[in-house]
N, CA, C and O of each residue as an XYZ file, in Angstrom:
756
protein
N      -6.373    -16.932      3.244
C      -5.437    -15.935      3.761
C      -4.669    -16.573      4.909
O      -5.263    -17.209      5.780
N      -3.383    -16.410      4.913
C      -2.583    -17.049      5.951
C      -2.515    -16.237      7.237
O      -2.204    -16.787      8.294
N      -2.799    -14.945      7.170
C      -2.793    -14.132      8.384
C      -4.079    -14.404      9.150
O      -5.169    -14.349      8.581
N      -3.954    -14.694     10.431
C      -5.164    -14.890     11.213
C      -5.787    -13.534     11.491
O      -5.115    -12.506     11.402
N      -7.054    -13.532     11.823
C      -7.778    -12.291     12.085
C      -7.075    -11.550     13.217
O      -6.893    -12.094     14.305
N      -6.677    -10.292     12.951
C      -6.049     -9.486     13.981
C      -4.545     -9.610     14.059
O      -3.923     -9.042     14.956
N      -3.947    -10.349     13.129
C      -2.495    -10.536     13.171
C      -1.959    -10.699     11.750
O      -2.619    -11.289     10.894
N      -0.754    -10.172     11.504
C      -0.097    -10.392     10.226
C       1.370    -10.691     10.478
O       1.925    -10.347     11.522
N       1.982    -11.337      9.499
C       3.384    -11.717      9.605
C       4.161    -11.004      8.504
O       3.757    -11.019      7.341
N       5.274    -10.383      8.874
C       6.159     -9.780      7.885
C       6.936    -10.919      7.238
O       7.498    -11.772      7.925
N       6.959    -10.922      5.906
C       7.506    -12.056      5.170
C       9.027    -12.051      5.093
O       9.656    -13.089      5.301
N       9.633    -10.891      4.796
C      11.080    -10.870      4.556
C      11.700     -9.570      5.046
O      11.005     -8.639      5.454
N      13.030     -9.532      4.993
C      13.744     -8.322      5.386
C      14.178     -8.360      6.838
O      14.225     -9.418      7.466
N      14.494     -7.181      7.357
C      15.054     -7.136      8.713
C      14.078     -7.552      9.803
O      14.507     -7.949     10.886
N      12.763     -7.469      9.541
C      11.765     -7.905     10.531
C      11.089     -9.199     10.106
O       9.953     -9.470     10.496
N      11.781     -9.991      9.314
C      11.235    -11.241      8.805
C      10.635    -12.086      9.926
O      11.228    -12.247     10.992
N       9.449    -12.618      9.659
C       8.697    -13.507     10.559
C       8.124    -12.820     11.797
O       7.491    -13.477     12.623
N       8.334    -11.513     11.940
C       7.725    -10.800     13.079
C       6.218    -10.754     12.873
O       5.739    -10.522     11.763
N       5.488    -10.973     13.937
C       4.023    -10.907     13.885
C       3.573     -9.608     14.509
O       4.054     -9.206     15.569
N       2.643     -8.958     13.835
C       2.099     -7.690     14.302
C       0.602     -7.833     14.529
O      -0.103     -8.489     13.762
N       0.136     -7.207     15.593
C      -1.284     -7.234     15.928
C      -1.965     -5.988     15.367
O      -1.359     -4.919     15.293
N      -3.220     -6.135     14.976
C      -4.024     -4.982     14.584
C      -5.448     -5.230     15.046
O      -5.862     -6.381     15.187
N      -6.208     -4.158     15.286
C      -7.562     -4.339     15.810
C      -8.477     -4.999     14.793
O      -8.354     -4.764     13.591
N      -9.387     -5.816     15.275
C     -10.372     -6.408     14.372
C     -11.306     -5.305     13.913
O     -11.819     -4.527     14.718
N     -11.515     -5.249     12.616
C     -12.330     -4.194     12.008
C     -12.901     -4.769     10.722
O     -12.203     -5.479     10.000
N     -14.160     -4.472     10.427
C     -14.825     -5.056      9.261
C     -14.108     -4.791      7.945
O     -14.106     -5.650      7.063
N     -13.500     -3.621      7.795
C     -12.882     -3.280      6.510
C     -11.404     -3.655      6.428
O     -10.789     -3.470      5.378
N     -10.818     -4.176      7.506
C      -9.404     -4.560      7.468
C      -9.262     -5.978      6.943
O      -9.826     -6.921      7.498
N      -8.509     -6.113      5.878
C      -8.190     -7.415      5.313
C      -6.780     -7.310      4.763
O      -6.587     -6.873      3.628
N      -5.796     -7.707      5.554
C      -4.409     -7.592      5.096
C      -4.204     -8.331      3.777
O      -4.788     -9.389      3.543
N      -3.372     -7.760      2.928
C      -3.015     -8.434      1.689
C      -2.442     -9.801      2.055
O      -1.512     -9.880      2.857
N      -2.983    -10.885      1.477
C      -2.518    -12.232      1.834
C      -1.013    -12.397      1.619
O      -0.424    -11.752      0.751
N      -0.402    -13.269      2.420
C       1.039    -13.505      2.355
C       1.509    -13.830      0.938
O       2.508    -13.273      0.482
N       0.811    -14.714      0.239
C       1.291    -15.115     -1.091
C       1.196    -13.971     -2.090
O       2.017    -13.882     -3.003
N       0.209    -13.096     -1.933
C       0.091    -11.925     -2.809
C       1.218    -10.941     -2.486
O       1.849    -10.400     -3.394
N       1.469    -10.708     -1.192
C       2.572     -9.818     -0.801
C       3.908    -10.348     -1.288
O       4.752     -9.582     -1.754
N       4.103    -11.653     -1.184
C       5.367    -12.234     -1.638
C       5.557    -12.000     -3.133
O       6.650    -11.636     -3.568
N       4.508    -12.203     -3.918
C       4.587    -11.954     -5.361
C       4.842    -10.480     -5.640
O       5.719    -10.140     -6.434
N       4.085     -9.609     -4.994
C       4.253     -8.169     -5.193
C       5.677     -7.728     -4.905
O       6.275     -7.011     -5.707
N       6.227     -8.142     -3.778
C       7.566     -7.680     -3.408
C       8.657     -8.370     -4.236
O       9.772     -7.856     -4.328
N       8.359     -9.505     -4.829
C       9.281    -10.062     -5.821
C       9.296     -9.158     -7.056
O      10.355     -8.907     -7.631
N       8.121     -8.672     -7.461
C       8.034     -7.747     -8.592
C       8.813     -6.467     -8.304
O       9.440     -5.900     -9.199
N       8.769     -6.015     -7.051
C       9.355     -4.725     -6.675
C      10.760     -4.827     -6.073
O      11.296     -3.818     -5.615
N      11.354     -5.990     -6.061
C      12.605     -6.168     -5.314
C      13.705     -5.184     -5.701
O      14.505     -4.809     -4.845
N      13.771     -4.758     -6.947
C      14.803     -3.791     -7.351
C      14.390     -2.353     -7.055
O      15.232     -1.455     -7.055
N      13.104     -2.127     -6.803
C      12.583     -0.770     -6.614
C      12.494     -0.333     -5.151
O      12.511      0.865     -4.869
N      12.400     -1.272     -4.230
C      12.147     -0.935     -2.817
C      13.359     -0.352     -2.084
O      13.196      0.654     -1.393
N      14.561     -0.921     -2.193
C      15.672     -0.385     -1.395
C      15.902      1.116     -1.618
O      16.128      1.565     -2.742
N      15.839      1.869     -0.531
C      16.070      3.310     -0.567
C      14.914      4.136     -1.092
O      15.027      5.359     -1.165
N      13.812      3.515     -1.458
C      12.688      4.236     -2.072
C      11.830      4.976     -1.038
O      11.878      4.699      0.160
N      11.046      5.927     -1.555
C      10.009      6.605     -0.762
C       8.690      5.956     -1.130
O       8.273      6.000     -2.287
N       8.025      5.347     -0.139
C       6.790      4.595     -0.387
C       5.602      5.252      0.312
O       5.727      5.815      1.400
N       4.461      5.163     -0.338
C       3.199      5.638      0.230
C       2.234      4.470      0.308
O       1.942      3.836     -0.706
N       1.738      4.179      1.502
C       0.684      3.188      1.722
C      -0.561      4.002      2.025
O      -0.827      4.340      3.178
N      -1.333      4.321      0.967
C      -2.386      5.332      1.074
C      -3.570      4.918      1.936
O      -4.133      5.754      2.643
N      -3.953      3.675      1.896
C      -5.056      3.183      2.734
C      -4.464      2.071      3.596
O      -4.728      0.891      3.364
N      -3.672      2.448      4.580
C      -2.780      1.518      5.276
C      -3.485      0.346      5.942
O      -2.990     -0.779      5.867
N      -4.613      0.569      6.585
C      -5.298     -0.534      7.255
C      -4.386     -1.232      8.241
O      -3.903     -0.613      9.189
N      -4.144     -2.522      8.027
C      -3.279     -3.297      8.927
C      -1.812     -2.888      8.819
O      -1.017     -3.189      9.709
N      -1.453     -2.206      7.738
C      -0.064     -1.801      7.530
C       0.789     -2.864      6.863
O       2.007     -2.711      6.771
N       0.161     -3.953      6.391
C       0.911     -5.077      5.817
C       1.869     -4.637      4.722
O       3.020     -5.074      4.710
N       1.431     -3.785      3.803
C       2.279     -3.383      2.678
C       3.365     -2.402      3.114
O       4.519     -2.535      2.708
N       3.007     -1.429      3.929
C       3.987     -0.446      4.389
C       5.057     -1.048      5.274
O       6.238     -0.738      5.116
N       4.657     -1.917      6.216
C       5.647     -2.555      7.091
C       6.554     -3.484      6.286
O       7.755     -3.559      6.544
N       5.980     -4.190      5.313
C       6.790     -5.082      4.477
C       7.814     -4.280      3.683
O       8.973     -4.683      3.582
N       7.397     -3.149      3.120
C       8.322     -2.297      2.350
C       9.452     -1.787      3.245
O      10.618     -1.813      2.853
N       9.104     -1.327      4.443
C      10.123     -0.826      5.375
C      11.076     -1.948      5.778
O      12.283     -1.731      5.876
N      10.544     -3.134      6.011
C      11.375     -4.268      6.389
C      12.370     -4.627      5.285
O      13.478     -5.090      5.558
N      11.960     -4.406      4.042
C      12.791     -4.770      2.890
C      13.700     -3.631      2.423
O      14.301     -3.726      1.354
N      13.807     -2.562      3.206
C      14.807     -1.545      2.908
C      14.322     -0.242      2.312
O      15.141      0.547      1.840
N      13.021      0.018      2.315
C      12.536      1.318      1.837
C      13.168      2.420      2.677
O      13.323      2.271      3.889
N      13.529      3.520      2.036
C      14.129      4.635      2.762
C      13.133      5.309      3.686
O      13.442      5.596      4.842
N      11.943      5.559      3.177
C      10.859      6.191      3.935
C       9.540      5.570      3.518
O       9.330      5.255      2.347
N       8.650      5.398      4.492
C       7.306      4.903      4.224
C       6.324      5.834      4.932
O       6.455      6.101      6.126
N       5.341      6.321      4.182
C       4.265      7.123      4.761
C       3.003      6.278      4.694
O       2.601      5.819      3.625
N       2.380      6.078      5.858
C       1.131      5.323      5.945
C       0.001      6.287      6.283
O       0.100      7.069      7.228
N      -1.066      6.222      5.507
C      -2.242      7.056      5.741
C      -3.386      6.145      6.161
O      -3.693      5.168      5.478
N      -4.013      6.466      7.281
C      -5.146      5.677      7.777
C      -6.137      6.606      8.459
O      -5.755      7.409      9.310
N      -7.404      6.502      8.090
C      -8.389      7.441      8.641
C      -8.988      7.001      9.976
O      -9.406      7.856     10.756
N      -9.045      5.704     10.266
C      -9.632      5.221     11.513
C      -8.633      5.426     12.655
O      -7.510      4.926     12.595
N      -9.041      6.156     13.687
C      -8.124      6.488     14.796
C      -7.618      5.250     15.545
O      -6.441      5.172     15.898
N      -8.502      4.295     15.783
C      -8.109      3.080     16.514
C      -7.082      2.285     15.696
O      -6.095      1.792     16.242
N      -7.321      2.167     14.403
C      -6.395      1.449     13.529
C      -5.080      2.206     13.431
O      -4.008      1.601     13.425
N      -5.162      3.520     13.355
C      -3.971      4.366     13.298
C      -3.121      4.194     14.566
O      -1.894      4.137     14.493
N      -3.778      4.114     15.715
C      -3.060      3.907     16.982
C      -2.344      2.555     16.978
O      -1.234      2.442     17.497
N      -2.973      1.528     16.395
C      -2.333      0.210     16.309
C      -1.124      0.259     15.374
O      -0.102     -0.370     15.650
N      -1.237      1.005     14.264
C      -0.094      1.166     13.360
C       1.074      1.820     14.097
O       2.222      1.397     13.959
N       0.772      2.841     14.868
C       1.819      3.540     15.617
C       2.448      2.617     16.655
O       3.665      2.632     16.837
N       1.633      1.813     17.338
C       2.162      0.859     18.324
C       3.100     -0.149     17.640
O       4.153     -0.483     18.184
N       2.721     -0.628     16.460
C       3.577     -1.569     15.726
C       4.844     -0.886     15.226
O       5.917     -1.491     15.220
N       4.728      0.351     14.813
C       5.910      1.103     14.372
C       6.907      1.206     15.521
O       8.105      0.996     15.331
N       6.409      1.532     16.716
C       7.273      1.651     17.883
C       7.849      0.295     18.289
O       9.018      0.204     18.665
N       7.035     -0.753     18.214
C       7.491     -2.102     18.550
C       8.684     -2.510     17.680
O       9.628     -3.138     18.159
N       8.629     -2.149     16.409
C       9.707     -2.484     15.478
C      10.870     -1.499     15.526
O      11.951     -1.785     15.010
N      10.652     -0.342     16.143
C      11.671      0.701     16.120
C      11.857      1.252     14.711
O      12.972      1.576     14.304
N      10.767      1.354     13.980
C      10.793      1.748     12.562
C      10.780      3.258     12.411
O       9.726      3.859     12.202
N      11.950      3.869     12.517
C      12.062      5.318     12.393
C      11.827      5.813     10.973
O      11.631      7.009     10.759
N      11.844      4.907     10.004
C      11.638      5.305      8.612
C      10.163      5.265      8.203
O       9.847      5.402      7.021
N       9.264      5.079      9.164
C       7.825      5.064      8.886
C       7.164      6.248      9.562
O       7.378      6.502     10.748
N       6.351      6.974      8.791
C       5.504      8.050      9.330
C       4.052      7.604      9.197
O       3.655      7.069      8.162
N       3.269      7.823     10.235
C       1.863      7.441     10.208
C       1.015      8.689     10.352
O       1.189      9.480     11.279
N       0.086      8.848      9.407
C      -0.791     10.025      9.383
C      -2.237      9.570      9.538
O      -2.700      8.689      8.814
N      -2.949     10.179     10.492
C      -4.372      9.896     10.689
C      -5.163     10.852      9.808
O      -5.411     11.997     10.187
N      -5.561     10.373      8.618
C      -6.255     11.217      7.656
C      -6.989     10.342      6.651
O      -6.646      9.174      6.465
N      -7.985     10.905      6.013
C      -8.641     10.261      4.889
C      -7.660     10.276      3.711
O      -7.055     11.311      3.430
N      -7.497      9.158      3.029
C      -6.528      9.051      1.947
C      -6.726     10.062      0.832
O      -5.762     10.682      0.383
N      -7.957     10.236      0.379
C      -8.214     11.170     -0.719
C      -7.992     12.613     -0.283
O      -7.435     13.408     -1.040
N      -8.419     12.958      0.924
C      -8.164     14.318      1.445
C      -6.665     14.566      1.563
O      -6.181     15.640      1.208
N      -5.932     13.574      2.060
C      -4.486     13.722      2.229
C      -3.819     13.960      0.873
O      -2.946     14.818      0.748
N      -4.234     13.196     -0.141
C      -3.647     13.364     -1.480
C      -3.858     14.773     -2.028
O      -2.972     15.318     -2.687
N      -5.013     15.362     -1.764
C      -5.309     16.701     -2.280
C      -4.388     17.765     -1.706
O      -4.201     18.819     -2.312
N      -3.809     17.493     -0.530
C      -2.933     18.474      0.118
C      -1.474     18.015      0.173
O      -0.630     18.682      0.773
N      -1.189     16.896     -0.445
C       0.154     16.318     -0.406
C       1.152     17.156     -1.202
O       0.843     17.630     -2.296
N       2.343     17.334     -0.649
C       3.415     18.009     -1.386
C       4.668     17.132     -1.466
O       5.749     17.622     -1.792
N       4.524     15.847     -1.172
C       5.627     14.902     -1.256
C       5.472     14.057     -2.525
O       4.370     13.919     -3.054
N       6.578     13.500     -3.003
C       6.486     12.597     -4.145
C       7.075     11.241     -3.758
O       7.948     11.148     -2.895
N       6.582     10.200     -4.412
C       6.908      8.833     -4.020
C       7.366      8.004     -5.212
O       6.951      8.221     -6.350
N       8.236      7.049     -4.907
C       8.729      6.107     -5.913
C       7.787      4.912     -6.068
O       7.621      4.374     -7.162
N       7.175      4.509     -4.952
C       6.272      3.358     -4.936
C       5.033      3.745     -4.134
O       5.132      4.296     -3.037
N       3.855      3.443     -4.709
C       2.588      3.736     -4.030
C       1.762      2.455     -3.979
O       1.647      1.733     -4.969
N       1.192      2.188     -2.807
C       0.306      1.045     -2.616
C      -1.127      1.557     -2.495
O      -1.445      2.329     -1.590
N      -1.991      1.120     -3.417
C      -3.409      1.491     -3.396
C      -4.228      0.236     -3.144
O      -4.462     -0.561     -4.053
N      -4.652      0.070     -1.927
C      -5.452     -1.083     -1.529
C      -6.556     -0.594     -0.591
O      -6.571     -0.936      0.592
N      -7.494      0.222     -1.135
C      -8.572      0.739     -0.288
C      -9.605     -0.346      0.011
O      -9.550     -1.429     -0.571
N     -10.538     -0.067      0.906
C     -11.618     -1.038      1.128
C     -12.263     -1.400     -0.215
O     -12.514     -0.526     -1.044
N     -12.525     -2.671     -0.416
C     -13.111     -3.119     -1.675
C     -14.462     -2.454     -1.921
O     -15.228     -2.175     -0.999
N     -14.715     -2.216     -3.188
C     -15.976     -1.630     -3.665
C     -16.240     -0.237     -3.086
O     -17.395      0.179     -2.989
N     -15.208      0.474     -2.709
C     -15.364      1.817     -2.131
C     -15.333      2.904     -3.199
O     -15.705      4.045     -2.926
N     -14.895      2.568     -4.412
C     -14.815      3.545     -5.482
C     -13.628      4.491     -5.355
O     -13.574      5.497     -6.063
N     -12.687      4.201     -4.481
C     -11.580      5.132     -4.233
C     -10.366      4.933     -5.131
O      -9.494      5.801     -5.169
N     -10.280      3.826     -5.852
C      -9.088      3.585     -6.671
C      -8.994      4.595     -7.810
O      -7.946      5.214     -7.998
N     -10.068      4.771     -8.568
C     -10.025      5.700     -9.708
C      -9.707      7.118     -9.250
O      -8.892      7.803     -9.867
N     -10.345      7.559     -8.174
C     -10.094      8.912     -7.655
C      -8.648      9.050     -7.188
O      -8.016     10.078     -7.432
N      -8.123      8.033     -6.522
C      -6.734      8.060     -6.047
C      -5.760      8.143     -7.218
O      -4.814      8.931     -7.193
N      -5.995      7.332     -8.237
C      -5.118      7.332     -9.409
C      -5.116      8.698    -10.081
O      -4.064      9.208    -10.465
N      -6.291      9.283    -10.220
C      -6.406     10.602    -10.853
C      -5.666     11.666    -10.046
O      -4.932     12.477    -10.612
N      -5.857     11.665     -8.729
C      -5.176     12.641     -7.873
C      -3.661     12.443     -7.904
O      -2.909     13.415     -7.970
N      -3.217     11.200     -7.856
C      -1.781     10.930     -7.904
C      -1.175     11.395     -9.225
O      -0.101     11.997     -9.247
N      -1.866     11.115    -10.311
C      -1.317     11.435    -11.622
C      -1.319     12.935    -11.906
O      -0.418     13.444    -12.571
N      -2.326     13.638    -11.405
C      -2.428     15.070    -11.697
C      -1.652     15.942    -10.714
O      -1.367     17.104    -11.003
N      -1.317     15.393     -9.572
C      -0.603     16.168     -8.559
C       0.885     15.925     -8.611
O       1.433     15.562     -9.651
N       1.529     16.128     -7.487
C       2.970     15.946     -7.392
C       3.317     14.700     -6.582
O       4.414     14.602     -6.031
N       2.391     13.754     -6.509
C       2.587     12.594     -5.650
C       3.485     11.511     -6.184
O       3.913     10.632     -5.437
N       3.782     11.561     -7.483
C       4.563     10.481     -8.076
C       5.849     10.976     -8.699
O       5.871     11.987     -9.401
N       6.918     10.249     -8.432
C       8.165     10.488     -9.142
C       8.000      9.968    -10.566
O       7.139      9.129    -10.834
N       8.824     10.467    -11.470
C       8.807      9.946    -12.833
C       9.115      8.455    -12.771
O      10.024      8.039    -12.054
N       8.374      7.662    -13.506
C       8.522      6.202    -13.555
C       8.207      5.526    -12.215
O       8.722      4.448    -11.918
N       7.364      6.167    -11.421
C       6.935      5.555    -10.157
C       6.205      4.244    -10.435
O       5.626      4.049    -11.504
N       6.248      3.354     -9.453
C       5.503      2.103     -9.526
C       4.280      2.249     -8.621
O       4.381      2.742     -7.497
N       3.126      1.813     -9.127
C       1.874      1.907     -8.382
C       1.239      0.526     -8.326
O       0.963     -0.088     -9.356
N       1.013      0.052     -7.116
C       0.357     -1.234     -6.886
C      -1.115     -0.970     -6.640
O      -1.471     -0.119     -5.825
N      -1.980     -1.705     -7.346
C      -3.429     -1.565     -7.193
C      -4.006     -2.938     -6.888
O      -3.756     -3.905     -7.609
N      -4.782     -3.013     -5.812
C      -5.450     -4.260     -5.430
C      -6.938     -3.988     -5.306
O      -7.355     -2.997     -4.706
N      -7.740     -4.889     -5.885
C      -9.191     -4.704     -5.817
C      -9.911     -6.043     -5.948
O      -9.311     -7.060     -6.294
N     -11.200     -6.015     -5.666
C     -12.024     -7.207     -5.821
C     -12.235     -7.477     -7.308
O     -12.321     -6.544     -8.106
N     -12.316     -8.732     -7.674
C     -12.491     -9.144     -9.064
C     -13.700     -8.467     -9.710
O     -13.635     -8.064    -10.872
N     -14.793     -8.341     -8.972
C     -16.023     -7.790     -9.556
C     -16.032     -6.266     -9.710
O     -17.009     -5.716    -10.219
N     -14.984     -5.577     -9.289
C     -14.961     -4.122     -9.482
C     -14.011     -3.679    -10.600
O     -13.813     -2.481    -10.801
N     -13.427     -4.625    -11.322
C     -12.442     -4.303    -12.361
C     -12.991     -3.351    -13.421
O     -12.284     -2.439    -13.850
N     -14.221     -3.541    -13.846
C     -14.784     -2.716    -14.925
C     -15.073     -1.285    -14.482
O     -15.282     -0.413    -15.326
N     -15.090     -1.034    -13.203
C     -15.405      0.303    -12.684
C     -14.167      1.153    -12.428
O     -14.287      2.332    -12.095
N     -12.989      0.577    -12.576
C     -11.750      1.285    -12.234
C     -11.158      1.948    -13.476
O     -10.993      1.320    -14.521
N     -10.845      3.232    -13.330
C     -10.233      3.992    -14.416
C      -8.783      4.291    -14.035
O      -8.505      4.904    -13.004
N      -7.879      3.846    -14.884
C      -6.442      4.032    -14.680
C      -5.957      5.079    -15.686
O      -6.357      5.031    -16.849
N      -5.108      6.022    -15.271
C      -4.587      7.019    -16.222
C      -3.934      6.364    -17.449
O      -3.292      5.319    -17.341
N      -4.110      6.990    -18.596
C      -3.596      6.432    -19.858
C      -2.082      6.303    -19.888
O      -1.546      5.446    -20.591
N      -1.385      7.148    -19.131
C       0.085      7.099    -19.143
C       0.645      6.111    -18.109
O       1.845      6.129    -17.834
N      -0.197      5.260    -17.539
C       0.255      4.217    -16.635
C       0.279      2.901    -17.411
O      -0.732      2.494    -17.983
N       1.418      2.247    -17.429
C       1.565      0.978    -18.115
C       1.447     -0.157    -17.099
O       2.115     -0.149    -16.066
N       0.601     -1.122    -17.400
C       0.465     -2.287    -16.526
C       1.643     -3.219    -16.782
O       1.773     -3.783    -17.868
N       2.500     -3.377    -15.778
C       3.685     -4.217    -15.890
C       3.400     -5.673    -15.554
O       3.922     -6.588    -16.191
N       2.565     -5.867    -14.548
C       2.243     -7.212    -14.062
C       0.795     -7.222    -13.583
O       0.261     -6.211    -13.127
N       0.182     -8.390    -13.699
C      -1.186     -8.557    -13.220
C      -1.412    -10.009    -12.859
O      -1.016    -10.912    -13.597
N      -2.050    -10.230    -11.721
C      -2.387    -11.576    -11.276
C      -3.689    -11.519    -10.505
O      -4.182    -10.445    -10.160
N      -4.233    -12.685    -10.242
C      -5.398    -12.772     -9.371
C      -5.199    -13.955     -8.432
O      -4.489    -14.913     -8.735
N      -5.849    -13.848     -7.291
C      -5.838    -14.920     -6.291
C      -7.253    -14.977     -5.722
O      -7.646    -14.125     -4.925
N      -8.006    -15.981     -6.135
C      -9.397    -16.053     -5.704
C     -10.176    -14.863     -6.243
O     -10.226    -14.645     -7.454
N     -10.777    -14.101     -5.356
C     -11.579    -12.939     -5.743
C     -10.789    -11.637     -5.711
O     -11.373    -10.557     -5.795
N      -9.453    -11.729     -5.589
C      -8.586    -10.554     -5.506
C      -7.788    -10.411     -6.803
O      -7.196    -11.376     -7.285
N      -7.778     -9.200     -7.361
C      -6.965     -8.878     -8.524
C      -5.908     -7.890     -8.057
O      -6.211     -6.942     -7.332
N      -4.662     -8.115     -8.476
C      -3.613     -7.171     -8.112
C      -2.740     -6.907     -9.318
O      -2.411     -7.805    -10.094
N      -2.370     -5.617     -9.452
C      -1.645     -5.161    -10.631
C      -0.533     -4.205    -10.220
O      -0.633     -3.507     -9.211
N       0.517     -4.191    -11.014
C       1.609     -3.258    -10.811
C       1.730     -2.400    -12.060
O       1.877     -2.914    -13.169
N       1.668     -1.086    -11.869
C       1.755     -0.122    -12.953
C       3.041      0.685    -12.840
O       3.607      0.834    -11.757
N       3.484      1.194    -13.965
C       4.572      2.164    -14.000
C       4.027      3.411    -14.656
O       3.344      3.333    -15.677
N       4.321      4.554    -14.084
C       3.847      5.829    -14.629
C       4.906      6.415    -15.546
O       6.089      6.454    -15.211
N       4.466      6.863    -16.694
C       5.351      7.514    -17.652
C       4.855      8.937    -17.865
O       3.660      9.150    -18.070
N       5.734      9.890    -17.819
C       5.327     11.296    -17.937
C       5.275     11.775    -19.383
O       4.798     12.880    -19.642
N       5.749     10.979    -20.320
C       5.739     11.397    -21.731
C       4.504     10.889    -22.429
O       4.321     11.141    -23.620
């Protein structure tokens, strides 16, 4: 991973090369730079002007990168108060008025969500069992726009335990070491 512990670098966009600090925490592991670069290459036509949800924000690497690359709105959900405070400090440091930060459990937030998103980032703590539940809640609720793109990142050894809705098509899939990352498109038909 190219990000040092407690720091991440925004790869591209208006905040390119800016470094952001986040508190050291056992469950925080920012998406590596090379994985983020690949992901945002996949999404380059989808991000400008989009509404993005970073459901398990952690360091905020995915949400800040999306905002830097022109997302219209980014909602970051983070349950840890200390981590949430760091996200807010980084939001203010960047002057990112298009980012909203919510201190909440991701699954609880989804159950009460009334917003819909064009792009969703699902990168919960590894082996937490939250990906399948998140996908189900997103697909059954009003959280996704038609043809939304959903990014899923997980540990290689948890692939067999993840259930993805049948109407989600896997557009891209790669792995980097022990990390698997996939991009899905949701179809309502």
